[in-house]
VOPAGU-2260 file (C-alpha; in pm, 1 decimal, decimal comma):
REM VOPAGU-2260
SITE   aa  ch    i         X         Y         Z
SITE  UNK   A    0   -6958,1    5685,5   -2243,5
SITE  UNK   A    1   -7129,7    5421,7   -2457,6
SITE  UNK   A    2   -6978,9    5144,4   -2245,9
SITE  UNK   A    3   -7107,5    5306,5   -1926,4
SITE  UNK   A    4   -7454,1    5350,5   -2079,6
SITE  UNK   A    5   -7470,0    4984,4   -2183,7
SITE  UNK   A    6   -7359,4    4879,3   -1835,7
SITE  UNK   A    7   -7640,1    5085,6   -1681,3
SITE  UNK   A    8   -7893,0    4934,4   -1920,0
SITE  UNK   A    9   -7775,3    4582,1   -1836,3
SITE  UNK   A   10   -7800,0    4652,3   -1463,2
SITE  UNK   A   11   -8154,4    4782,8   -1507,4
SITE  UNK   A   12   -8249,0    4476,2   -1711,5
SITE  UNK   A   13   -8101,0    4239,9   -1453,6
SITE  UNK   A   14   -8279,9    4416,0   -1169,1
SITE  UNK   A   15   -8603,1    4401,1   -1365,9
SITE  UNK   A   16   -8563,5    4028,6   -1422,1
SITE  UNK   A   17   -8476,0    3956,1   -1060,1
SITE  UNK   A   18   -8784,6    4137,9    -936,6
SITE  UNK   A   19   -9011,6    4013,1   -1215,2
SITE  UNK   A   20   -9306,4    3792,9   -1111,9
SITE  UNK   A   21   -9220,2    3569,2   -1408,2
SITE  UNK   A   22   -8875,5    3491,2   -1267,0
SITE  UNK   A   23   -9010,8    3451,8    -914,7
SITE  UNK   A   24   -9263,7    3207,5   -1067,8
SITE  UNK   A   25   -9508,5    3221,1    -780,4
SITE  UNK   A   26   -9842,5    3386,7    -719,7
SITE  UNK   A   27   -9811,4    3747,1    -595,5
SITE  UNK   A   28   -9888,0    3813,2    -230,1
SITE  UNK   A   29  -10212,7    3994,1    -158,7
SITE  UNK   A   30  -10259,2    4258,6     111,7
SITE  UNK   A   31  -10618,4    4166,5     195,4
SITE  UNK   A   32  -10770,5    3852,6     345,0
SITE  UNK   A   33  -10916,8    3745,0      12,6
SITE  UNK   A   34  -11012,2    3877,5    -329,9
SITE  UNK   A   35  -11384,0    3906,4    -387,8
SITE  UNK   A   36  -11474,4    3733,1    -715,6
SITE  UNK   A   37  -11613,2    3963,6    -984,6
SITE  UNK   A   38  -11990,3    3992,5   -1021,8
SITE  UNK   A   39  -12038,4    3883,6    -660,6
SITE  UNK   A   40  -12306,9    4077,9    -479,1
SITE  UNK   A   41  -12273,3    3917,6    -136,3
SITE  UNK   A   42  -11987,1    3725,3      20,3
SITE  UNK   A   43  -12077,2    3431,8     242,5
SITE  UNK   A   44  -11973,6    3071,6     297,6
SITE  UNK   A   45  -12088,8    2970,7     -48,4
SITE  UNK   A   46  -11830,1    3206,3    -200,5
SITE  UNK   A   47  -11557,1    2980,1     -62,1
SITE  UNK   A   48  -11728,2    2651,7    -153,9
SITE  UNK   A   49  -11672,1    2447,8    -469,9
SITE  UNK   A   50  -11917,1    2167,6    -547,7
SITE  UNK   A   51  -11797,5    2068,1    -893,2
SITE  UNK   A   52  -11634,8    1744,8    -777,2
SITE  UNK   A   53  -11959,9    1599,5    -638,5
SITE  UNK   A   54  -12056,0    1467,2    -979,8
SITE  UNK   A   55  -11740,2    1253,9    -994,5
SITE  UNK   A   56  -11832,0    1050,8    -687,6
SITE  UNK   A   57  -12136,5     872,7    -828,9
SITE  UNK   A   58  -12039,6     826,6   -1193,7
SITE  UNK   A   59  -11873,5     546,5   -1387,0
SITE  UNK   A   60  -11503,0     586,2   -1470,4
SITE  UNK   A   61  -11453,8     780,0   -1795,3
SITE  UNK   A   62  -11367,3     597,5   -2115,7
SITE  UNK   A   63  -11065,7     825,1   -2168,0
SITE  UNK   A   64  -10823,7    1002,1   -1935,2
SITE  UNK   A   65  -11000,0    1298,3   -1773,3
SITE  UNK   A   66  -10882,1    1596,4   -1567,7
SITE  UNK   A   67  -11123,9    1792,3   -1354,1
SITE  UNK   A   68  -10953,0    2117,7   -1261,9
SITE  UNK   A   69  -11025,7    2327,9    -956,4
SITE  UNK   A   70  -10818,5    2634,6   -1037,9
SITE  UNK   A   71  -10893,1    3005,3   -1026,3
SITE  UNK   A   72  -11092,4    2978,4   -1350,5
SITE  UNK   A   73  -11332,7    2722,5   -1203,9
SITE  UNK   A   74  -11324,4    2848,0    -843,8
SITE  UNK   A   75  -11269,2    3227,1    -837,7
SITE  UNK   A   76  -11222,7    3233,9    -458,5
SITE  UNK   A   77  -10877,1    3081,6    -514,8
SITE  UNK   A   78  -10753,2    3409,0    -663,5
SITE  UNK   A   79  -10460,1    3524,1    -450,1
SITE  UNK   A   80  -10452,0    3208,9    -235,3
SITE  UNK   A   81  -10170,3    3025,4    -420,7
SITE  UNK   A   82  -10347,6    2687,7    -413,2
SITE  UNK   A   83  -10545,7    2476,1    -659,1
SITE  UNK   A   84  -10644,1    2116,1    -716,5
SITE  UNK   A   85  -10713,8    1867,5    -992,5
SITE  UNK   A   86  -10875,6    1525,4   -1004,1
SITE  UNK   A   87  -10710,8    1284,6   -1248,9
SITE  UNK   A   88  -10919,6     987,9   -1367,6
SITE  UNK   A   89  -10747,6     709,0   -1559,9
SITE  UNK   A   90  -10935,0     429,4   -1734,7
SITE  UNK   A   91  -10756,6      95,7   -1767,9
SITE  UNK   A   92  -10431,2     159,0   -1961,4
SITE  UNK   A   93  -10502,0     534,5   -1952,1
SITE  UNK   A   94  -10221,5     788,3   -1985,2
SITE  UNK   A   95  -10171,5    1152,3   -1894,8
SITE  UNK   A   96   -9918,6    1244,6   -2168,7
SITE  UNK   A   97   -9591,8    1428,4   -2093,4
SITE  UNK   A   98   -9659,5    1788,3   -1987,6
SITE  UNK   A   99   -9534,8    2065,6   -1760,4
SITE  UNK   A  100   -9679,7    2311,5   -1510,2
SITE  UNK   A  101   -9478,8    2633,0   -1549,2
SITE  UNK   A  102   -9601,5    2804,4   -1233,2
SITE  UNK   A  103   -9606,1    2529,9    -969,1
SITE  UNK   A  104   -9482,9    2196,3    -846,1
SITE  UNK   A  105   -9744,0    1919,3    -835,7
SITE  UNK   A  106   -9812,2    1692,7    -537,6
SITE  UNK   A  107   -9999,0    1381,7    -656,1
SITE  UNK   A  108  -10194,5    1151,3    -420,0
SITE  UNK   A  109  -10326,2     814,7    -545,5
SITE  UNK   A  110  -10675,0     740,1    -410,8
SITE  UNK   A  111  -10767,7     447,0    -638,4
SITE  UNK   A  112  -10562,0     184,7    -815,4
SITE  UNK   A  113  -10195,4     236,2    -895,8
SITE  UNK   A  114   -9996,8     459,9   -1130,4
SITE  UNK   A  115   -9663,7     457,1   -1309,9
SITE  UNK   A  116   -9521,2     809,4   -1288,7
SITE  UNK   A  117   -9206,0     986,7   -1392,6
SITE  UNK   A  118   -9036,5    1320,4   -1463,4
SITE  UNK   A  119   -8727,4    1435,2   -1650,0
SITE  UNK   A  120   -8486,3    1686,1   -1496,7
SITE  UNK   A  121   -8280,2    1950,0   -1677,6
SITE  UNK   A  122   -7995,6    1701,3   -1733,3
SITE  UNK   A  123   -8239,9    1471,3   -1916,6
SITE  UNK   A  124   -8235,4    1215,8   -1634,4
SITE  UNK   A  125   -8561,8    1023,6   -1593,9
SITE  UNK   A  126   -8699,6     951,7   -1245,1
SITE  UNK   A  127   -8977,1     691,5   -1227,8
SITE  UNK   A  128   -9185,8     524,9    -958,7
SITE  UNK   A  129   -9479,5     287,5    -924,5
SITE  UNK   A  130   -9734,3     437,9    -687,8
SITE  UNK   A  131   -9983,9     230,2    -493,0
SITE  UNK   A  132  -10305,5     334,2    -320,1
SITE  UNK   A  133  -10224,4     603,3     -62,1
SITE  UNK   A  134   -9883,4     694,9    -208,5
SITE  UNK   A  135   -9778,1    1051,0    -288,8
SITE  UNK   A  136   -9528,4    1183,5    -543,5
SITE  UNK   A  137   -9399,7    1533,8    -614,4
SITE  UNK   A  138   -9327,9    1661,9    -964,5
SITE  UNK   A  139   -9085,8    1958,4    -943,5
SITE  UNK   A  140   -9204,6    2286,5   -1091,2
SITE  UNK   A  141   -9165,1    2326,1   -1465,0
SITE  UNK   A  142   -9025,9    1977,8   -1537,1
SITE  UNK   A  143   -9175,8    1742,5   -1796,7
SITE  UNK   A  144   -9369,9    1458,7   -1632,1
SITE  UNK   A  145   -9639,0    1196,8   -1697,8
SITE  UNK   A  146   -9868,8     942,2   -1532,4
SITE  UNK   A  147   -9980,3     603,6   -1665,9
SITE  UNK   A  148  -10227,8     343,2   -1540,1
SITE  UNK   A  149  -10059,6      17,8   -1644,2
SITE  UNK   A  150  -10348,8    -193,8   -1517,3
SITE  UNK   A  151  -10533,1    -331,0   -1820,8
SITE  UNK   A  152  -10861,9    -395,9   -1638,9
SITE  UNK   A  153  -10900,5    -151,5   -1347,4
SITE  UNK   A  154  -10923,5     232,0   -1339,4
SITE  UNK   A  155  -10711,8     462,5   -1123,8
SITE  UNK   A  156  -10776,4     801,4    -965,3
SITE  UNK   A  157  -10544,8    1062,0    -814,6
SITE  UNK   A  158  -10570,1    1409,4    -665,6
SITE  UNK   A  159  -10309,5    1669,9    -755,8
SITE  UNK   A  160  -10239,1    1977,5    -543,0
SITE  UNK   A  161  -10060,9    2286,9    -675,4
SITE  UNK   A  162   -9893,2    2586,5    -510,9
SITE  UNK   A  163  -10060,0    2828,9    -749,9
SITE  UNK   A  164  -10416,4    2931,5    -820,3
SITE  UNK   A  165  -10331,3    2890,1   -1188,7
SITE  UNK   A  166  -10044,7    2643,2   -1231,8
SITE  UNK   A  167  -10083,6    2625,9   -1610,3
SITE  UNK   A  168  -10040,4    2315,0   -1823,3
SITE  UNK   A  169   -9825,5    2277,9   -2133,4
SITE  UNK   A  170   -9885,6    1948,3   -2315,2
SITE  UNK   A  171   -9563,7    1842,1   -2484,5
SITE  UNK   A  172   -9728,3    1657,1   -2778,7
SITE  UNK   A  173   -9978,0    1936,5   -2841,7
SITE  UNK   A  174   -9726,2    2218,7   -2798,1
SITE  UNK   A  175   -9484,3    2057,2   -3043,0
SITE  UNK   A  176   -9716,9    1909,0   -3304,9
SITE  UNK   A  177  -10041,5    2109,7   -3307,4
SITE  UNK   A  178   -9927,4    2471,4   -3290,5
SITE  UNK   A  179   -9812,5    2523,8   -3648,4
SITE  UNK   A  180   -9437,8    2461,9   -3622,5
SITE  UNK   A  181   -9309,2    2393,9   -3972,5
SITE  UNK   A  182   -9299,1    2023,8   -4066,8
SITE  UNK   A  183   -8946,7    2057,8   -4203,7
SITE  UNK   A  184   -8818,0    2208,0   -3879,5
SITE  UNK   A  185   -8980,1    1929,2   -3678,0
SITE  UNK   A  186   -8840,7    1663,5   -3911,6
SITE  UNK   A  187   -8487,8    1799,3   -3866,1
SITE  UNK   A  188   -8534,8    1835,2   -3490,6
SITE  UNK   A  189   -8654,7    1476,1   -3447,0
SITE  UNK   A  190   -8414,9    1338,5   -3713,0
SITE  UNK   A  191   -8696,2    1192,2   -3918,8
SITE  UNK   A  192   -8887,2    1278,1   -4237,3
SITE  UNK   A  193   -9177,4    1511,9   -4306,4
SITE  UNK   A  194   -9415,6    1220,1   -4373,9
SITE  UNK   A  195   -9360,0    1087,7   -4020,8
SITE  UNK   A  196   -9420,6    1431,6   -3871,0
SITE  UNK   A  197   -9744,1    1466,6   -4069,2
SITE  UNK   A  198   -9858,2    1124,6   -3950,0
SITE  UNK   A  199   -9799,8    1226,1   -3587,4
SITE  UNK   A  200   -9987,2    1552,1   -3644,3
SITE  UNK   A  201  -10280,0    1366,6   -3799,2
SITE  UNK   A  202  -10298,5    1140,8   -3495,0
SITE  UNK   A  203  -10318,1    1442,0   -3261,5
SITE  UNK   A  204  -10572,6    1633,5   -3468,8
SITE  UNK   A  205  -10916,9    1676,1   -3304,6
SITE  UNK   A  206  -11161,3    1406,1   -3411,9
SITE  UNK   A  207  -11461,5    1538,3   -3607,3
SITE  UNK   A  208  -11785,0    1536,5   -3410,2
SITE  UNK   A  209  -12046,9    1286,1   -3519,5
């Protein structure tokens, strides 16, 4: 009897996982044309317009790597549409550190300069490429990847498209070293000493405002 009960529980758990939105890892389908953003009194063309990228067109390149996101948080009309965008601006020698997007693949399009890019698959194999102006590269969903502007004098810019209104971003350095994981555990994991771990953490700590 107990064995049969456990089997039934396992079947229910497996069915729950198979049908779970987390396992499907994609935005849920909607049964209306669009979702009206909250606190919207009237829906017109402006509801489906985002103007936040205008300011990037007439400004100097940033001093540090900068991401301008156009996801559901910034553009509520994307809710339910399974698309979003980001503008990546790299100063000379700028880097977008290793990170993942748990809910979407990323399609990157270089519109200025060139970029060194790469991702690591689940067998720990690294795939790299040097992208020139007009090139595109896809980072598979959930895999660790990075971008780097190796040019020491010129900036680079790229657009990234996502198949989710909220692709999510998990920064590997920040997730590992700034979330409170015990120094001893990290030292054992990286086969180093606690002093080295603390030095890395200090380097990632937010700089005090002047």
